[in-house]
Every structure is written in structure tokens, then in C-alpha cells.
N, C-alpha and C positions, 0 to 999 in steps of 0.2 A: 632701954629702948628710949630714941630719941624723938619729943614730938615733930609732927609735922612741919614747914614751913609755914608763916602767917598766910601764903598767897594759896595753901593747898585746900581743897573742899571736901568736902563730904558732906550726902545727903542727910537731913534728918532722922533720927531712927534706925539707919542702917550701919553695920558695921564696913571701916574704911579697908580696903583691901588694895595688892598690888592692881596696877593699870587703871586705867580712866573710872571715874565714879557715873554712874548711867543712873538715874531717878526718873521716873514717871513725872508725867504733867500735873500730878497732885502733891509731888514732897517738894523741900526746899533743901536750897546747898547753902551751907552754911561756913565760912571759911573762918581759919583760926583767929583772923584779927577781929571779928563781928561783921564783914559782911555779910548779908544775905541774899540771896535770888529765890524767885520762884515766879512759876508760871502759874498765875491766879486765876487763868480763863482760857481756854481754846475754842474756837468757834469755825464750822466750814462756810464759806458766804462766797457769794460771787464778786466780781469786780463792778463796779458802777462808769457810770459814763465817764466820771470824771476821774477814772482808774489809769493810770499808768505803767506801760510794759506789759500789757497784754489788751485784748479786746474784752469791751463790756460783757458781763455774763461769764468770764470764765472762772472755774472755781478757784478759791482762795483759802489758804490756812491762816486764820487771825491768832495770833496770841499776845495775850495782852501779862506784861512782865511787871513784876513787883521790885521794886529793888529796895533794902534797907541798909542806912549805913549806921550800922553798929559801932564802926571804928571812931578812932579820938580824931581821925583826922579827915578832913575835905575830900571829896570822892568827886573826883574828874573823870565825866562821861565821852571823853574825845575818842579814847580808842575802844569803847566799847563795839561789840561785835556781834551779832546775831546769823547762823546760818543755818540751812535746811537741806536735809536730804528725805528723800522717800523710796520706798519699796527696797527688797531686801537686796537687791544690787546698789542702793545707795546715791541715786539720780541726784543731782542738783537741783533744787528750786531758786528760781528766781524772785527776789524781793521784789516785791509791789508798791505802788502808792495809791492812796485814796483820798484827792481833797476834800470828798463832799462827808466822808466817814473821820476824817482826820486820823487817817491812818497809815502809817509808815514810816515817821519822819523820827521816830524815836525822843529822847530828848537830850538837851544840850546844856542842861544849866549844873554846877557844880552840885553838890549835895554835902551838906552841913552834917556833921554826926547827930545822929537821933535824927534825921529826917528820911523820907520813905519819898520815892518816885513810881509813878504807876504811867505805862507806856505800851501803846500796842506797836507790834511789828506786823507783816502779811508776808505769805509766802504764796506762789503762784505752784499750786499742787493739784495734779488731777483727781478728778475723783478717787480714781481705783488706787490712788497712792496714798488715799488718806487713813488707809488702816495701818500703814508701817511708817511712822515721821520720826526722823532723830532730829535734833535742833541741838545745836552746838553754840556754846555761849562765852565768850572770852569779855569779863569785865574791863582789862587793861593789860598792860606787859608784864605786870608784877604778878597777878594770880594767875593760878593753873584754869584750862579750859573745864568748863563744866557741860553735860551731856546729858538731854532729856529725851525719852524715849516711848512714844504712847500711839495711841489713834486718835483722830482726829474727827469728833462727831459733827 
């Protein structure tokens, strides 16, 4: 059996299978080249007066990502993207920014081998939609997409 390419992820503690890998918010994805992605904190909140894209007080889901560069190469986050859908029909959630809380900007610095980056993304998710949230992350064009599915408390 041929091992999967370095860009193929798998959640830790779970066997790989055909189709996309889906983890819960408390699991890690580890690529064969050593890049590791996890969501270390998830919380529901409301947008402040300095928030962008929705009115203040709108419900938001905030995801704190941790990216560990366990590869031998410098990781460039220029193509990192996170997208969120919610509900059984998979309605798209809009990314929001809140400067008072330093939420939504991600990170832009290249990540040296052995280094870790922790950063937040926030999305407008109505309160009833918080029960079924899917986060799709693309770390770049060379690695496969990863999916996290869970509820936001």
C-alpha cells in the first residue's frame, strides 16, 4: 500500500478513510509532512461596536487556531483560509472582524520550522445555528482541506 502524499491530513487518534477527514473541535489534524492544525478554543460571543460586517450585538462564533510547523520548511500562510457553514443545509457564515478584540485578522508572518502560531477567526453564526457548525480550513494549495464539525457553546 502506498502511503498518502505529504499533503494528506488525518486527525490524530482516528484511522484515515476514503473521502474527507472530519474531526471534532478538540482533535488535531496532522499532515504527513509534520504540519499540525488544531482548534484550541471555540466560543460564542457577540460583535462589539468596533466589529465589522454585522451590527453590534450580533452573535458570532470565535475559533482560536493553533498551527504547529513540524516540517523542515518555512510555512507561508499567504493562502491560509477558514470558512464556516452552519445548520443541516450548510448555510455559509460571513467572516467578521472586531478590532477591539483583535479578532479576525489571522496571521501573516512566515512560520519557521518548529514554531507555533495561535490566532483567531470569527464568523457570524445565528444562535440556533451554533448547534451544527462545520469549519473548512485550507492551509495552502499543496495540502488537502481539513474539516472540523461540532457545536459552539
